[in-house]
C-alpha positions in Angstrom: 107.3 101.7 146.7 106.3 105.1 146.3 105.4 106.7 143.0 108.3 108.3 141.2 107.1 111.9 141.7 107.3 111.0 145.5 111.2 110.1 144.8 111.6 113.1 143.1 110.3 115.5 145.7 112.4 113.6 148.4 115.8 114.2 146.5 115.4 118.1 145.9 118.1 120.0 147.0 120.4 116.6 147.8 123.8 118.0 148.1 126.5 116.0 146.6 129.2 115.8 144.2 127.3 115.5 141.0 127.7 114.9 137.3 125.8 118.0 135.9 123.5 117.3 132.9 120.9 120.8 132.8 120.1 122.6 130.0 123.0 124.7 128.6 121.9 128.2 127.1 124.1 130.9 125.0 123.5 133.3 123.2 124.4 132.8 119.4 126.3 136.1 118.5 127.2 139.5 120.3 125.0 141.8 121.5 125.4 144.2 118.7 124.4 141.3 116.0 121.4 139.5 115.3 119.6 138.1 118.2 119.4 134.6 119.1 119.5 131.9 121.9 120.7 128.0 121.2 119.7 125.9 124.5 121.4 122.3 124.4 120.2 119.6 126.5 123.3 117.7 126.9 122.0 114.8 128.0 119.5 114.0 125.0 121.8 114.9 122.2 119.5 117.7 121.2 118.8 121.7 121.3 115.9 124.3 120.6 116.5 127.8 119.1 114.5 131.2 120.0 114.8 133.0 116.7 116.8 132.4 113.4 118.8 135.2 112.6 122.5 135.0 111.3 123.5 131.4 112.6 127.1 131.6 111.2 128.6 130.9 114.9 126.6 127.4 115.0 128.3 124.6 113.7 126.3 122.1 111.3 126.5 119.5 114.4 125.0 122.2 116.4 122.2 123.0 114.1 121.8 119.3 113.4 120.8 118.8 117.1 117.7 121.4 116.7 114.4 120.0 117.1 112.2 122.8 117.4 112.7 126.8 116.4 110.8 129.5 118.1 110.5 132.7 116.0 109.9 135.9 117.8 108.9 137.6 114.4 109.7 137.6 111.0 112.2 140.6 110.6 115.2 139.7 108.7 117.4 139.9 111.4 115.3 137.4 113.7 114.8 135.0 110.4 117.5 134.9 108.1 118.7 131.9 109.0 115.9 130.1 107.9 117.7 129.1 104.8 120.6 127.7 106.2 119.1 125.9 108.9 117.1 124.4 106.0 120.2 123.6 103.8 122.0 121.5 106.7 118.7 119.6 107.3 117.9 119.1 103.4 118.4 115.3 102.3 118.0 114.1 105.9 115.3 111.9 107.4 114.3 114.5 110.2 111.5 116.6 111.2 111.8 120.1 112.6 109.2 121.7 114.1 108.7 126.0 113.9 106.7 128.2 115.6 106.1 132.1 114.7 103.4 135.0 115.0 100.4 135.9 113.2 101.3 135.6 109.2 104.1 133.5 109.7 102.8 130.6 107.1 103.4 133.6 104.5 106.5 134.4 105.7 107.8 130.3 105.5 106.0 129.4 102.4 107.7 132.6 100.8 111.0 131.4 101.6 110.1 127.5 100.5 108.8 129.2 97.4 112.2 130.9 96.1 113.6 127.6 95.7 113.4 124.8 92.7 112.5 121.5 94.3 112.3 119.1 91.3 115.0 117.2 92.4 114.0 116.1 95.9 111.9 112.7 94.9 115.5 111.5 94.1 116.4 111.9 98.0 116.5 108.8 99.9 115.8 110.8 103.3 112.9 113.0 103.6 112.5 116.2 105.6 109.1 117.3 107.2 108.3 120.8 108.8 105.7 121.4 111.1 104.6 124.7 111.6 102.7 126.6 114.3 101.6 130.1 113.7 100.4 131.8 117.0 97.2 133.9 117.4 96.3 135.8 120.7 94.0 133.0 121.5 94.6 130.0 119.1 97.7 128.1 117.0 97.3 126.9 113.7 99.5 123.9 112.6 100.4 123.0 109.0 103.0 120.2 107.8 105.4 120.6 104.6 107.0 117.5 103.4 110.2 117.5 101.0 108.9 115.0 98.9 105.7 117.2 98.2 108.2 119.6 97.2 107.3 121.7 100.7 103.7 122.2 99.5 101.4 122.5 102.8 99.3 119.4 103.3 95.6 120.6 102.8 94.6 119.8 106.4 95.3 122.1 109.3 95.1 121.5 112.9 93.8 124.1 115.1 93.9 124.5 118.5 93.5 127.1 121.8 96.0 129.1 122.7 96.6 130.6 126.5 100.1 130.8 127.1 101.4 127.0 126.5 103.3 126.3 123.0 104.7 122.9 123.6 104.8 120.5 126.2 107.6 117.6 126.6 108.1 115.4 129.5 111.1 117.6 131.1 110.5 121.1 129.7 107.6 123.2 128.1 107.6 126.3 126.4 105.3 129.4 126.9 104.8 132.7 125.4 103.4 135.8 125.4 102.1 137.8 122.3 103.7 141.2 122.6 103.7 144.4 120.8 106.5 145.7 118.1 104.1 147.4 115.8 103.3 143.4 114.8 102.8 140.6 116.4 106.0 139.7 118.6 106.4 136.6 120.9 108.3 136.4 124.3 109.4 133.2 125.3 110.3 131.1 128.2 111.7 127.7 128.2 110.6 126.0 131.6 112.5 122.8 132.7 110.5 120.2 134.6 113.2 119.1 137.0 116.8 118.7 136.6 118.3 115.0 137.0 121.8 115.1 138.0 124.2 112.0 138.6 126.5 111.4 141.6 129.7 110.2 140.4 130.6 109.1 143.8 127.7 106.4 143.7 128.5 105.2 140.1 131.7 104.3 141.2 130.8 103.0 144.6 128.3 100.5 142.4 130.8 100.3 140.0 128.8 101.5 137.1 129.6 102.8 133.7 129.3 106.3 132.4 127.5 105.6 128.9 124.6 105.6 127.0 122.4 103.9 129.4 122.4 107.5 131.3 120.4 108.9 128.8 118.0 106.2 128.7 117.8 106.3 132.3 117.1 109.9 132.4 114.4 109.6 129.9 112.8 107.2 131.9 112.8 109.6 134.9 111.5 112.2 132.9 108.5 110.0 131.3 107.7 109.4 134.8 107.8 105.5 134.3 106.5 103.5 137.2 109.5 103.2 139.7 108.8 99.5 140.1 109.9 99.0 136.2 113.1 96.8 135.4 115.7 99.1 134.3 119.1 97.3 132.5 122.3 98.9 132.9 124.4 98.2 129.9 128.3 98.3 129.7 129.5 98.7 126.2 132.7 98.9 124.4 133.0 99.9 120.5 129.4 100.6 120.2 128.4 96.7 121.8 127.2 95.5 125.0 129.2 93.4 127.1 127.5 93.4 130.1 124.2 94.3 131.9 122.6 94.5 135.3 119.1 95.3 136.1 117.6 97.4 138.8 114.1 98.6 140.3 114.2 102.0 138.3 112.8 104.0 141.5 115.8 102.2 143.6 118.4 103.3 140.9 117.4 106.7 140.8 117.6 107.1 144.6 120.9 105.6 144.7 122.3 107.7 142.1 120.8 110.7 141.3 120.3 113.9 142.8 116.7 116.0 141.6 116.7 119.8 141.3 114.7 122.3 140.8 114.2 122.8 137.0 115.7 126.0 135.2 113.2 128.7 133.7 115.0 130.6 131.1 113.4 133.4 129.4 113.8 135.4 126.3 112.3 138.7 125.2 113.4 141.2 122.4 112.2 143.8 120.1 109.1 145.1 122.0 108.0 148.7 122.8 108.3 149.8 126.3 104.8 150.4 126.9 102.5 149.4 130.0 100.9 146.8 128.7 104.2 145.1 127.3 106.0 145.7 130.5 103.2 143.9 132.4 103.1 141.2 130.3 106.9 140.5 129.7 107.0 140.8 133.6 104.4 137.9 133.7 106.2 135.9 131.7 109.9 136.0 132.9 108.4 135.9 136.5 111.2 134.0 138.6 113.5 133.1 136.1 116.9 132.0 136.8 117.9 133.6 133.6 116.5 136.2 131.4 117.7 137.5 127.8 116.3 140.2 127.1 116.9 143.3 124.6 118.5 146.7 125.7 118.3 148.3 122.4 118.9 151.8 123.4 119.5 154.3 126.5 117.3 156.1 128.5 118.3 159.3 127.0 117.3 158.2 123.6 113.6 157.0 125.0 111.8 158.6 122.7 113.4 157.2 119.8 113.4 153.6 121.1 109.2 154.2 121.2 109.4 155.6 117.8 111.2 152.1 117.0 109.2 150.1 119.3 112.0 148.6 121.3 113.3 148.4 124.9 115.9 151.0 126.6 118.5 149.5 129.1 116.3 151.1 132.0 113.3 149.4 131.0 114.9 145.9 130.5 116.7 146.3 134.3 112.7 147.3 135.2 111.7 144.1 133.8 114.5 142.1 135.5 113.5 143.4 138.5 109.7 143.2 138.8 109.7 139.5 137.5 112.5 138.9 140.2 114.9 137.2 138.1 118.5 135.3 139.4 120.2 136.7 136.3 119.6 138.5 133.3 122.0 139.3 130.2 121.2 142.3 127.7 121.0 141.7 124.0 120.5 143.4 120.4 122.1 146.9 121.1 121.7 149.9 118.8 124.8 150.3 116.4 124.9 153.6 117.6 126.1 152.4 121.1 129.3 150.9 119.7 132.0 151.2 122.4 129.3 152.1 125.3 128.6 148.1 126.6 129.3 149.4 130.1 127.1 152.3 129.9 124.4 149.9 128.5 124.7 147.5 131.6 125.5 150.2 134.3 122.3 151.8 133.5 120.2 148.3 133.5 122.1 147.1 136.5 121.2 150.5 138.4 117.6 149.8 137.6 117.6 145.9 138.6 118.9 147.1 141.8 117.0 149.9 142.9 
């Protein structure tokens, strides 16, 4: 039997009616409000966040799915949601991992120091925070535990940094350190491949739709041996009532299509310098979806430079040079209320030029 990677390659571009289970990115707020991107993984029941501004449009159920948070920089409109996220997770047996630019430890510890933690020893469940501070050439990691009143553990972990922040079996997150008068992270989420279930094949094989599909996809993303036995379970009211065993690789060929993974890039709060634009283009290269700020119109380019933000034309330029399939504009200056079409038109004209 071929290696699972060969099976994946064979199934790329299969065209059939499928049960989509890809990632689902969505902006948290309107383009006039705090920037932020919520990326959900439906098949896993989890999510990640790009930026931590106002989180009011996310439910507690949304927030409890979050496992990793990537903060571009700690200006208030990108970091004020830290408190809301912490409040939802407090008192739960959870671990959240945060990433941010230089001086991020100081910002996180300042937030944590703003509260009194004398009752946390009584909590049955203990929250843990893992925080990574990203520098131009290295990443430094610290741990904070609720039971220790969120004091930083003494030991730090230092790793080299050359663009990769996080790698898991089915995705990775890459970053570039950009200039917003302070270091600011540009971010890209890159899916390894996308597993989609063929509904008709499930019916033909008389297989149920249920929790086993999550286990199945995890096995594929983890690259498990295709000869391994995989057990499909029928469940009723949370109890297994029937099981059937398959070879993992054969089941994958029977009921799935494998498509190329999606790339989602997120760039906000950077000055439109040649160096920044070059880095932004490299980060977003061939993205399926680019979320990018367009704070000002080109007629106000000098103001944009002074405030270290992009114009709509510069946003379209990045999208065009990077060859992205689609892009969404965000983080408009309040001065342009009622001019959203003009902002989008300017960006689109540059993208299509």
